[in-house]
C-alpha positions in Angstrom: 55.5 9.5 -2.1 52.1 7.8 -2.7 49.6 9.3 -0.5 45.9 9.7 0.1 45.6 13.1 1.7 47.8 15.3 -0.9 47.7 18.4 1.4 49.6 16.4 4.2 51.8 14.7 1.8 53.1 18.1 0.2 53.9 19.2 3.8 55.9 16.0 4.5 57.7 16.2 1.1 58.5 19.9 1.6 60.1 19.1 5.0 62.1 16.3 3.3 63.3 18.6 0.5 64.5 21.3 3.0 66.0 18.9 5.4 68.0 16.8 2.9 68.4 19.4 0.0 67.0 17.1 -2.4 64.4 18.7 -4.5 63.6 15.6 -6.6 60.8 14.3 -4.2 57.4 13.5 -6.0 54.0 13.0 -4.6 51.2 11.3 -6.2 47.5 10.4 -5.1 47.0 6.8 -4.0 43.9 5.7 -2.0 44.3 2.2 -0.9 40.6 1.7 -0.2 40.0 2.0 -3.9 41.2 -0.6 -6.4 40.7 2.0 -9.1 43.1 4.4 -7.3 45.7 1.7 -7.1 45.5 0.7 -10.9 45.6 4.6 -11.7 48.6 5.1 -9.5 50.4 2.2 -11.1 49.7 3.3 -14.5 51.0 6.7 -14.0 54.2 5.4 -12.4 54.9 3.0 -15.0 54.2 5.6 -17.6 56.5 8.3 -16.2 59.2 6.5 -14.1 62.3 4.5 -15.5 63.2 2.6 -12.3 61.9 1.4 -9.2 64.5 0.2 -6.8 62.6 -0.2 -3.7 58.6 -0.3 -2.8 57.7 0.0 0.6 54.1 -1.1 1.4 53.6 1.0 4.6 50.2 2.4 4.8 47.3 0.7 6.7 44.5 1.0 9.2 43.9 -0.6 12.5 40.8 -1.9 14.4 38.4 0.4 12.3 34.7 -0.1 12.2 33.2 -2.6 9.8 33.3 -0.4 6.7 33.2 -1.5 3.0 35.3 0.0 0.5 34.0 1.3 -2.8 34.6 -2.1 -4.1 32.5 -3.6 -1.4 35.5 -5.2 0.5 36.0 -5.2 4.2 38.4 -2.2 4.7 41.0 -3.7 6.9 41.6 -6.7 4.7 41.2 -4.4 1.6 43.6 -1.7 2.6 46.1 -3.5 4.5 46.4 -6.7 2.1 44.7 -6.4 -1.1 45.7 -3.1 -2.1 49.4 -3.7 -1.5 49.1 -6.9 -3.1 47.5 -5.3 -6.2 50.1 -2.7 -6.2 53.0 -4.8 -6.0 51.9 -7.2 -8.7 51.2 -4.1 -11.1 54.6 -2.8 -10.5 56.6 -5.9 -10.8 57.8 -5.5 -14.4 59.4 -2.2 -13.2 60.8 -3.9 -10.1 62.2 -6.6 -12.4 63.8 -4.3 -15.0 65.3 -2.4 -12.2 66.9 -5.5 -10.2 68.2 -6.0 -7.8 65.4 -4.4 -6.3 63.2 -4.9 -3.0 59.8 -5.1 -1.8 59.3 -4.1 2.0 55.8 -4.9 3.5 55.1 -3.2 7.1 53.1 -6.1 8.9 52.8 -6.3 12.7 53.6 -8.7 15.7 49.6 -8.8 15.7 49.9 -11.5 13.1 50.7 -14.0 15.8 47.4 -15.7 17.0 45.7 -14.4 13.4 44.0 -16.7 11.3 42.9 -16.6 7.5 39.5 -17.5 7.2 39.2 -18.6 3.5 35.5 -19.3 4.0 34.8 -15.9 4.8 37.8 -13.4 4.3 35.6 -10.2 4.3 33.4 -10.9 7.4 30.4 -11.5 5.3 29.0 -14.6 7.3 30.8 -14.1 10.9 30.4 -11.5 13.2 32.9 -8.5 12.7 35.8 -8.3 15.3 38.2 -5.2 14.8 40.8 -7.2 16.3 40.3 -10.3 14.5 40.0 -8.6 11.3 43.2 -6.7 12.0 45.3 -9.6 12.9 43.8 -11.5 9.8 45.2 -8.7 7.5 48.6 -8.4 9.2 49.1 -12.2 8.9 48.1 -11.8 5.2 51.2 -9.4 4.9 53.5 -11.9 6.3 52.2 -14.7 3.8 52.1 -12.4 0.9 55.7 -11.3 1.5 56.7 -15.0 1.9 54.9 -16.1 -1.2 56.3 -13.3 -3.4 59.8 -14.2 -2.1 59.3 -17.7 -3.6 57.6 -16.9 -6.7 60.5 -14.2 -7.2 63.3 -16.6 -6.7 66.0 -16.1 -9.0 64.8 -12.4 -10.3 66.8 -10.5 -8.0 63.9 -8.9 -6.5 63.8 -9.6 -2.8 60.7 -9.5 -0.5 60.7 -8.7 3.1 58.0 -8.0 6.0 58.4 -6.6 9.3 57.1 -5.5 12.6 57.8 -1.8 13.1 57.1 -1.8 16.9 54.3 0.0 18.8 54.6 3.7 17.7 53.0 7.0 18.7 51.1 7.7 15.4 47.4 8.2 14.7 47.3 4.5 13.6 45.5 3.5 16.9 42.9 6.2 16.6 39.9 3.8 16.3 41.2 1.7 19.2 39.5 3.8 22.0 35.9 3.4 20.4 36.4 -0.8 20.9 38.5 -0.6 23.8 38.2 2.8 25.8 40.9 1.9 28.7 43.6 0.7 26.0 42.8 3.9 24.0 43.4 6.1 26.9 46.6 4.1 27.7 47.8 4.5 24.2 47.6 8.3 24.3 49.8 8.7 27.3 53.1 10.0 25.6 55.2 8.8 28.4 54.8 5.3 27.9 58.6 4.3 27.2 57.5 1.1 25.3 56.0 3.2 22.4 58.5 4.3 19.8 58.8 7.6 18.1 57.9 7.7 14.3 61.8 8.0 13.6 62.4 5.0 15.7 59.5 3.2 14.3 60.8 3.5 10.5 64.2 2.0 11.3 63.4 -1.6 10.5 61.6 -0.6 7.1 64.7 1.4 6.3 67.0 -1.8 7.3 65.1 -4.1 5.2 65.0 -1.4 2.3 68.8 -0.5 2.1 71.2 -2.8 4.1 73.5 -4.8 1.9 73.5 -8.4 1.9 69.9 -9.3 3.0 69.1 -10.9 -0.4 69.4 -14.5 0.9 67.0 -13.8 3.7 64.2 -13.0 1.2 60.9 -13.8 2.6 62.0 -13.2 6.2 60.3 -11.4 8.9 62.2 -8.7 10.7 61.5 -6.8 13.9 64.2 -4.3 15.6 66.5 -4.5 12.7 66.9 -8.2 12.8 65.8 -11.3 11.4 63.1 -12.9 13.6 60.8 -16.1 13.1 57.5 -15.3 12.2 54.7 -17.0 13.9 53.6 -20.6 12.7 50.7 -19.2 11.0 53.1 -16.9 8.8 55.3 -19.8 8.0 52.4 -22.0 6.3 53.4 -22.2 2.7 50.0 -23.9 1.8 48.1 -21.0 3.3 50.4 -18.6 1.4 49.8 -20.0 -2.0 46.0 -20.2 -1.3 45.8 -16.7 -0.1 47.6 -15.6 -3.1 45.3 -17.3 -5.4 42.2 -15.9 -3.5 43.8 -12.3 -3.6 44.1 -12.6 -7.5 40.6 -13.5 -7.7 39.4 -10.6 -5.4 41.5 -7.9 -7.1 40.8 -9.3 -10.7 44.4 -10.1 -11.7 45.6 -12.9 -13.8 49.1 -14.6 -12.9 51.8 -12.3 -13.3 54.9 -14.1 -11.5 
């Protein structure tokens, strides 16, 4: 378990150990707002682990203020996309040597209507919008997963992305600051359309462990079924360009 808050991570890990009887649950520090942290985590993992069967890129932020990361990057694009992009690329050798293996990237239905602004990915020129930034980062997840599948064709490493649903978690904690009424609505526990965390993880688990999904690599899933991504998420030219720009921003050379 790669987590930013090690105290909360240890509580979660202990709950897993107790409920499953599996004592082999390891936590390691990973702060996706730091490319240095991503590189350190990947190095420690590659040095200590023999296999990597499933990588789930799950963590993220939603509609936060315009905060720069320690690398000077816009937080939503950096945390939701660039950190997962870097982590996946650094771990690719282990994924390939462990094949058949899978990469599962959690996106959102918010990718619909999103746009990758290649002239201003980090909101250095245009006015910052928390929603537009979030949509761009979630569209980046879809395009990354699609391009990864294309590049890994024939390697027995599959790539999937998904919309988990609207879930009752702390992900929306920044929403109220921008849209007070929406924030108040999201706090109402009685809203039937919101999933519990257990329900919200089911599509991630489906993509991670369901046999026979390999021929759907590059696909977008929701409610444990293959769905069609928005047209913006099926743009192969944009996917390739985003890959190249992401390589530049995180300081990587071609790995696959």
